[in-house]
N, C-alpha and C positions, 0 to 999 in steps of 0.2 A: 604917054597914054595913061588914062586913069586905071587904077587897079580893079575897080568894080564897074564893068561895062556890060554885064549880063543881067541887069535889073536887080542886083543884090539888095536885100533889105536888112537893116540892122536895128536893134533895140539897144539903147544905152540908158541904164538906170542911173539915178543920181546925176542927171545931165544938165541941171539948171545952172550950174556954175563950176568954176575951178577945173579940176582934172576931167570930170565927166563932160563938161561943156567942150573941153579941148578934144576929147575922144569923138564926140558927136560931130563937131565941125570938121575934123580931119577925115572922118569916114565920108561925110557929104562931099568934101572937096575932091575926094577920090572917086566919086560917082555913085556911092551908095545912097539909097533912100533911107532916111533915119527917123525912127520914132524916139523922141526925147521924153523920158519919164523922170519924175521926181515928186517929192512931197512939197517942194517949193514951186514957184511959178516958173514954167519952162519957156514962156513966150520970148524972152530975150534971146535965148539960144536958137530957138526955131526961126525967129526973124533974121538973125545974123546969117544963118544958113541960107534962107530964101533970098536975102539981099545979095548974097554972093553967087546966086544962080543955082543953088542946090535944092533938093527936095527934102522936106521935113514936116512932121506933124508932132504934136505934143500932147501929153496927158498928165494930170496930177494923180499919182498913184503911190500907195504905200506898199512896199515890196513884201510886207508881212500880212497883207490882207488878200486872201485868195480871190475875192470878188473883184477888187481893183486890179490885181495882176491879170485876171482873166479878161477884164475890159481892155487892158493894155494890149494884150495879145490879139483879141478879136478886132480891135480898132485897126491894128497894124495889118492884119490879114484882109480885113474889109477894104482898106485903102490900096494895098499893093499885092495881095494874093499869096504872100509867102513870107517866111522869116528865115534868113540865112545866118545871121550873126547876132549873138547876144553878148553884150559887155556888161557884166555884173559889177557895176561900180558903186552903187548905193551902199553907204556905210556910215556909222557913227565914229568920228575920230576927233576933229578939230575942237569940238566943244568939251571934250573930256579933260578933267583936271588930272595932272600928273600926281600920283600918290602911291604910297606903299600899299601892297595888296591887302594888308590887314585892315586898311581904312576904306576899302572899296565897299560901298553899300550893296546889299544883295539885289535890290531892285535895279540899281545901275548895271550890275553884272548881267542880270537877266535881259535888260533892254539892249545892251550891246550885243549879246549873243543872239537875241531874237532878230535884230536887224542884219547884223553882219554875217550870220551863218544861216539862220532859218530863212531869211529873205532870199538869199542866193538859191537855196534848195527849192523854195517855192517858185522862183522865176524859171529855174531850169525845168522843173516839172511842167510848167505852163507852155514853154516853147518847144520842148522836145517832140511832142506829137506832130507839130508842123514841120520840123526838120526831117522827121522820119518819112514824111510823105515824099520828099525829094531825095532821100538817102544821102543827105549832105547837110552839114552845118558846122559853125564855128562858135564855141562857147569860150569866152575869155573871162575868167574869174579874177578879181583884183585882190591880191593879198598885200604883203608889205615886207620890206626888208627887215623890219623888226623881228620877224619870225626866225630869221637865220642868224641874228646877232644876239637874241635873248635880251632885247632892250628892257630895262627895268622900269618900274613905276607906272606901267600901263598893262597890268597883267590881263585884264579882261579883253582889251583890244588885241594884244599879242596872241592870246589864246584863240580869239575868234579868227584871226588871220592864219594861224597855224592850222585851224580846222579847214580853212579854205584850200590850203595846199593838199591836205589829206582827202578832202572831198573831190577835188579835181582829179587826183590819181584814180580813185575808185570809179568816178563817173567815166573817165577815159576808157577804162576796161569794159564797163557795161555798154557803152555807146559806140565803141569802135566798129562793130559789125553793122551798125546803122549808118556808117559814113560820117559820124559826128565826131569832130575833134574837140577835145576839152583841154585847155591849158590855163596856166596861171601867169599873170603879170604882177610882179612885185616891185612897186616903186620904193625909192628911198624917201627921206624927208623932203617934201616938195613944197615950194612957196606958192601954194594955191590961194585963192581968195579967202577961204575959210581959215587957213593957217595964218595968213597975214592978220586977219581980224582977231584971231584968238590971242596973238601976242606972246603967249607963254613959251612958244617954241623959238623965240628969238634969243639973241644974246649967247650965253655960254653953250647952251644946247646946240644951237645952230652952228656955232663956230666949231664945236667939237666934232659935229657930224661932218662938216666940210673938211676938217683936218684929217679925218679918217679915210677920205676918198683919194683915189688915184688922180681924179680930175677935180681939182680943188676949187670948186665954185658952188654956188647955190643951185639946187635943182629946181626947174620950172616945169609946168605942165607940158610945154612943147617938147621937152626931152623924152617924153613917153610916146610921142606920136608914131615914130618909126617902128618901135617894138610892137605897139598895138596893131598897126597896119600889117606887119608881118604875120602876126597870129590870126588876124581876121581874113587874110587873103589866101589865094591858092598857093602862095609862096611857102606856106607851112602845111601843105596837105599831107605830108608824111611826118608830122610832129603832133604828138598827143601825150597828155599826162605830164607835161613838163612845167617847170617854174623858171621864168625868165626874169632875173633880177636887173632892174635898171636904177642904179643908185650912184653912178660915177665911180664905181669900183671900191665902195666902202666894204662890201662883203665879197669875198673872192672864193669861188668854189669850182 
């Protein structure tokens, strides 16, 4: 039986490719109606979902633009009348150059924090009023295993994802009385489309990461599906403010 059989509606940001597309397709396969959002073309993800018999629509939206985020929410509600799940996946990572913190340009720092932190904040603000109407909702903020390991040479990225863990905890406290659960999913280094294209995460870095894991193989987007479904479904109705690390056992806590 599908996990989502009560008309649940999900929004997935950064859903055009890679991990975000995997989240969107998995939610749809389990019966959710999915709005796929990205600054890139989302038609491929939407079409794959429809061809598999699922329901999906898409929109090109910048998570740091209130007008575009508002259109994402209003289009979702207009189509299906509700929002139950938000997967805050949109972020800057694969295109970043690994470098010492002293060499990170200030405009790059600002851009990463604007998208990775403020974008999450803006999306949460936009969907919460709809979730409050039903006194129920699941917000899944995507962090990173780098936060828990203090990974060097990406200070702006690691800082942004550390902020996501902190934001999640505070939001969980504020929204608990409204029936809204807020949790963090923290992937390890994952061989997504963007990562493969970037190339810089291959070789010694990838090999060292794999060697640090209990399960010694490359992580792929499909490895995150089960954890995401748990946090999005009623299975986790008594879970909030938590960080679930999915990295093959590289970080143990």
